[in-house]
ROTORRO-350614 format. One record per residue (C-alpha): x negated, y, z; residue number from 1; residue in three letters. Coordinates in steps of 0.2 Angstrom, whole numbers, plus 5000, padded with zeros to 4 digits. Example, Ala and Ser with C-alpha at 12.3 -4.5 7.8 and 13.67 -1.06 7.14 Angstrom:
<bapas>
<east->4938&north->4978&up->5039&seq->1&type->ALA>
<east->4932&north->4995&up->5036&seq->2&type->SER>
</bapas>
This chain:
<bapas>
<east->4482&north->5163&up->5412&seq->1&type->MET>
<east->4467&north->5165&up->5404&seq->2&type->SER>
<east->4454&north->5181&up->5405&seq->3&type->LEU>
<east->4458&north->5184&up->5386&seq->4&type->CYS>
<east->4477&north->5184&up->5388&seq->5&type->ALA>
<east->4477&north->5196&up->5401&seq->6&type->VAL>
<east->4465&north->5208&up->5391&seq->7&type->LEU>
<east->4478&north->5206&up->5376&seq->8&type->THR>
<east->4492&north->5211&up->5385&seq->9&type->ALA>
<east->4486&north->5228&up->5393&seq->10&type->CYS>
<east->4494&north->5242&up->5383&seq->11&type->LYS>
<east->4481&north->5257&up->5378&seq->12&type->PRO>
<east->4483&north->5273&up->5389&seq->13&type->ALA>
<east->4495&north->5285&up->5386&seq->14&type->ALA>
<east->4492&north->5300&up->5378&seq->15&type->ASP>
<east->4487&north->5314&up->5391&seq->16&type->PRO>
<east->4501&north->5325&up->5396&seq->17&type->VAL>
<east->4500&north->5343&up->5391&seq->18&type->GLU>
<east->4500&north->5355&up->5405&seq->19&type->SER>
<east->4519&north->5363&up->5405&seq->20&type->THR>
<east->4515&north->5376&up->5418&seq->21&type->ILE>
<east->4519&north->5395&up->5412&seq->22&type->ALA>
<east->4504&north->5407&up->5414&seq->23&type->GLU>
<east->4508&north->5417&up->5429&seq->24&type->VAL>
<east->4503&north->5437&up->5429&seq->25&type->THR>
<east->4493&north->5441&up->5445&seq->26&type->PRO>
<east->4503&north->5452&up->5457&seq->27&type->VAL>
<east->4493&north->5469&up->5460&seq->28&type->PRO>
<east->4484&north->5467&up->5477&seq->29&type->LEU>
<east->4487&north->5485&up->5482&seq->30&type->CYS>
<east->4505&north->5489&up->5473&seq->31&type->GLY>
<east->4507&north->5494&up->5455&seq->32&type->ASP>
<east->4498&north->5513&up->5458&seq->33&type->ASP>
<east->4485&north->5507&up->5470&seq->34&type->GLY>
<east->4467&north->5512&up->5468&seq->35&type->TYR>
<east->4451&north->5517&up->5476&seq->36&type->LEU>
<east->4438&north->5529&up->5469&seq->37&type->ASN>
<east->4423&north->5536&up->5475&seq->38&type->GLY>
<east->4404&north->5534&up->5478&seq->39&type->GLU>
<east->4393&north->5529&up->5492&seq->40&type->LEU>
<east->4375&north->5534&up->5496&seq->41&type->TYR>
<east->4362&north->5530&up->5507&seq->42&type->GLY>
<east->4358&north->5511&up->5511&seq->43&type->ALA>
<east->4375&north->5505&up->5500&seq->44&type->VAL>
<east->4375&north->5513&up->5485&seq->45&type->ARG>
<east->4390&north->5511&up->5474&seq->46&type->ALA>
<east->4403&north->5519&up->5463&seq->47&type->ARG>
<east->4420&north->5514&up->5464&seq->48&type->PHE>
<east->4433&north->5516&up->5450&seq->49&type->ASP>
<east->4445&north->5503&up->5453&seq->50&type->LEU>
<east->4464&north->5501&up->5449&seq->51&type->ASP>
<east->4476&north->5490&up->5458&seq->52&type->SER>
<east->4468&north->5473&up->5450&seq->53&type->ALA>
<east->4452&north->5477&up->5456&seq->54&type->GLY>
<east->4456&north->5483&up->5474&seq->55&type->VAL>
<east->4463&north->5473&up->5489&seq->56&type->ALA>
<east->4471&north->5482&up->5502&seq->57&type->CYS>
<east->4483&north->5483&up->5516&seq->58&type->GLU>
<east->4489&north->5494&up->5532&seq->59&type->GLY>
<east->4496&north->5492&up->5548&seq->60&type->MET>
<east->4500&north->5502&up->5563&seq->61&type->PRO>
<east->4485&north->5503&up->5577&seq->62&type->ARG>
<east->4487&north->5494&up->5592&seq->63&type->PRO>
<east->4502&north->5500&up->5604&seq->64&type->GLU>
<east->4509&north->5508&up->5587&seq->65&type->GLY>
<east->4498&north->5524&up->5589&seq->66&type->VAL>
<east->4493&north->5529&up->5571&seq->67&type->GLY>
<east->4487&north->5518&up->5556&seq->68&type->ALA>
<east->4473&north->5507&up->5549&seq->69&type->ARG>
<east->4472&north->5506&up->5529&seq->70&type->LEU>
<east->4458&north->5494&up->5523&seq->71&type->ARG>
<east->4453&north->5493&up->5505&seq->72&type->PHE>
<east->4441&north->5480&up->5499&seq->73&type->ALA>
<east->4433&north->5475&up->5480&seq->74&type->GLY>
<east->4416&north->5475&up->5472&seq->75&type->LYS>
<east->4411&north->5490&up->5463&seq->76&type->ALA>
<east->4403&north->5481&up->5450&seq->77&type->GLN>
<east->4404&north->5462&up->5445&seq->78&type->PRO>
<east->4390&north->5452&up->5454&seq->79&type->GLY>
<east->4389&north->5466&up->5467&seq->80&type->ASP>
<east->4394&north->5463&up->5485&seq->81&type->ARG>
<east->4411&north->5466&up->5492&seq->82&type->GLN>
<east->4414&north->5482&up->5501&seq->83&type->ILE>
<east->4427&north->5485&up->5513&seq->84&type->ALA>
<east->4432&north->5501&up->5519&seq->85&type->ILE>
<east->4444&north->5502&up->5535&seq->86&type->ILE>
<east->4451&north->5521&up->5537&seq->87&type->ILE>
<east->4458&north->5522&up->5555&seq->88&type->ALA>
<east->4471&north->5537&up->5557&seq->89&type->LEU>
<east->4476&north->5540&up->5577&seq->90&type->PRO>
<east->4486&north->5553&up->5572&seq->91&type->GLU>
<east->4496&north->5545&up->5556&seq->92&type->PHE>
<east->4514&north->5544&up->5557&seq->93&type->SER>
<east->4526&north->5539&up->5542&seq->94&type->ILE>
<east->4532&north->5557&up->5540&seq->95&type->GLU>
<east->4513&north->5562&up->5537&seq->96&type->THR>
<east->4510&north->5574&up->5521&seq->97&type->THR>
<east->4499&north->5586&up->5514&seq->98&type->ASP>
<east->4490&north->5586&up->5530&seq->99&type->VAL>
<east->4472&north->5583&up->5534&seq->100&type->GLU>
<east->4469&north->5570&up->5549&seq->101&type->LEU>
<east->4454&north->5565&up->5558&seq->102&type->PRO>
<east->4449&north->5547&up->5554&seq->103&type->ALA>
<east->4437&north->5535&up->5561&seq->104&type->ASN>
<east->4429&north->5525&up->5546&seq->105&type->VAL>
<east->4420&north->5508&up->5547&seq->106&type->THR>
<east->4412&north->5502&up->5530&seq->107&type->LEU>
<east->4407&north->5483&up->5529&seq->108&type->ILE>
<east->4396&north->5476&up->5516&seq->109&type->GLU>
<east->4400&north->5457&up->5517&seq->110&type->GLU>
<east->4390&north->5444&up->5514&seq->111&type->GLY>
<east->4374&north->5452&up->5523&seq->112&type->ASN>
<east->4383&north->5458&up->5538&seq->113&type->GLY>
<east->4379&north->5476&up->5537&seq->114&type->ALA>
<east->4392&north->5486&up->5547&seq->115&type->PHE>
<east->4392&north->5505&up->5546&seq->116&type->TYR>
<east->4405&north->5516&up->5557&seq->117&type->SER>
<east->4407&north->5534&up->5563&seq->118&type->THR>
<east->4404&north->5537&up->5581&seq->119&type->PRO>
<east->4420&north->5547&up->5583&seq->120&type->ASP>
<east->4435&north->5555&up->5575&seq->121&type->LEU>
<east->4422&north->5573&up->5571&seq->122&type->ASP>
<east->4415&north->5566&up->5556&seq->123&type->ASN>
<east->4428&north->5562&up->5545&seq->124&type->CYS>
<east->4445&north->5569&up->5537&seq->125&type->LEU>
<east->4458&north->5558&up->5529&seq->126&type->ALA>
<east->4469&north->5572&up->5516&seq->127&type->ASP>
<east->4487&north->5561&up->5515&seq->128&type->ILE>
<east->4496&north->5568&up->5501&seq->129&type->SER>
<east->4510&north->5558&up->5500&seq->130&type->SER>
<east->4518&north->5542&up->5509&seq->131&type->VAL>
<east->4531&north->5534&up->5499&seq->132&type->THR>
<east->4544&north->5520&up->5503&seq->133&type->PRO>
<east->4541&north->5504&up->5492&seq->134&type->ILE>
<east->4558&north->5500&up->5485&seq->135&type->PRO>
<east->4566&north->5485&up->5491&seq->136&type->ASP>
<east->4555&north->5482&up->5506&seq->137&type->SER>
<east->4557&north->5482&up->5524&seq->138&type->ASP>
<east->4546&north->5497&up->5532&seq->139&type->ARG>
<east->4533&north->5496&up->5518&seq->140&type->ARG>
<east->4525&north->5511&up->5510&seq->141&type->PHE>
<east->4512&north->5518&up->5497&seq->142&type->ALA>
<east->4500&north->5530&up->5507&seq->143&type->VAL>
<east->4489&north->5540&up->5496&seq->144&type->THR>
<east->4476&north->5553&up->5498&seq->145&type->GLY>
<east->4456&north->5557&up->5502&seq->146&type->GLY>
<east->4443&north->5554&up->5512&seq->147&type->LEU>
<east->4430&north->5567&up->5518&seq->148&type->TYR>
<east->4415&north->5562&up->5528&seq->149&type->CYS>
<east->4402&north->5577&up->5533&seq->150&type->VAL>
<east->4390&north->5566&up->5541&seq->151&type->SER>
<east->4382&north->5546&up->5534&seq->152&type->PRO>
<east->4390&north->5534&up->5544&seq->153&type->LEU>
<east->4377&north->5524&up->5554&seq->154&type->PRO>
<east->4372&north->5507&up->5554&seq->155&type->GLU>
<east->4379&north->5497&up->5568&seq->156&type->VAL>
<east->4365&north->5486&up->5571&seq->157&type->ASN>
<east->4351&north->5495&up->5563&seq->158&type->GLY>
<east->4345&north->5512&up->5558&seq->159&type->ASP>
<east->4352&north->5515&up->5540&seq->160&type->SER>
<east->4367&north->5526&up->5538&seq->161&type->SER>
<east->4381&north->5526&up->5521&seq->162&type->VAL>
<east->4387&north->5542&up->5515&seq->163&type->SER>
<east->4405&north->5545&up->5508&seq->164&type->ILE>
<east->4407&north->5562&up->5503&seq->165&type->PRO>
<east->4423&north->5559&up->5496&seq->166&type->GLU>
<east->4434&north->5545&up->5493&seq->167&type->LEU>
<east->4453&north->5545&up->5484&seq->168&type->ARG>
<east->4464&north->5530&up->5488&seq->169&type->PHE>
<east->4480&north->5524&up->5485&seq->170&type->SER>
<east->4487&north->5508&up->5495&seq->171&type->GLY>
<east->4501&north->5498&up->5504&seq->172&type->LEU>
<east->4507&north->5500&up->5523&seq->173&type->LEU>
<east->4516&north->5489&up->5531&seq->174&type->ASP>
<east->4525&north->5500&up->5546&seq->175&type->TRP>
<east->4531&north->5485&up->5555&seq->176&type->THR>
<east->4526&north->5489&up->5573&seq->177&type->VAL>
<east->4522&north->5473&up->5583&seq->178&type->PRO>
</bapas>
């Protein structure tokens, strides 16, 4: 068979098939009502006003099931570095509500290795206003409250600090004790 016969036997490529994948609505990372609001001062300056679409959160029991940890992460403004805030509550229980609890707070400015943390439980208090079961879930709760720190969080490997005078939050807690 000649090359000419082979070339004339080829059919043109079919038209590209249009995508039939439906557009998916993203699931909020902190539940439908999650948020993080507040300001940071000092070595990290940021104003958070994030709703459930702009903040990622997770919560879990602390080691040995004593208390809880809540983690919130997001960017104050597009293009900013992501900030993660971890609130450790050693006296928390799922029955906790309308009470101030001592808190240990760690702030991480992701991408530059900056870590700030309270040295003890004397600097920050968390005011837990509600702990609400998530419908159709097994041991998952929405936790809402505020965080108040009376002194700055010192940098772990440096000499700067970050102040968190008030932070309001609502996030998710998976209370499945390992």
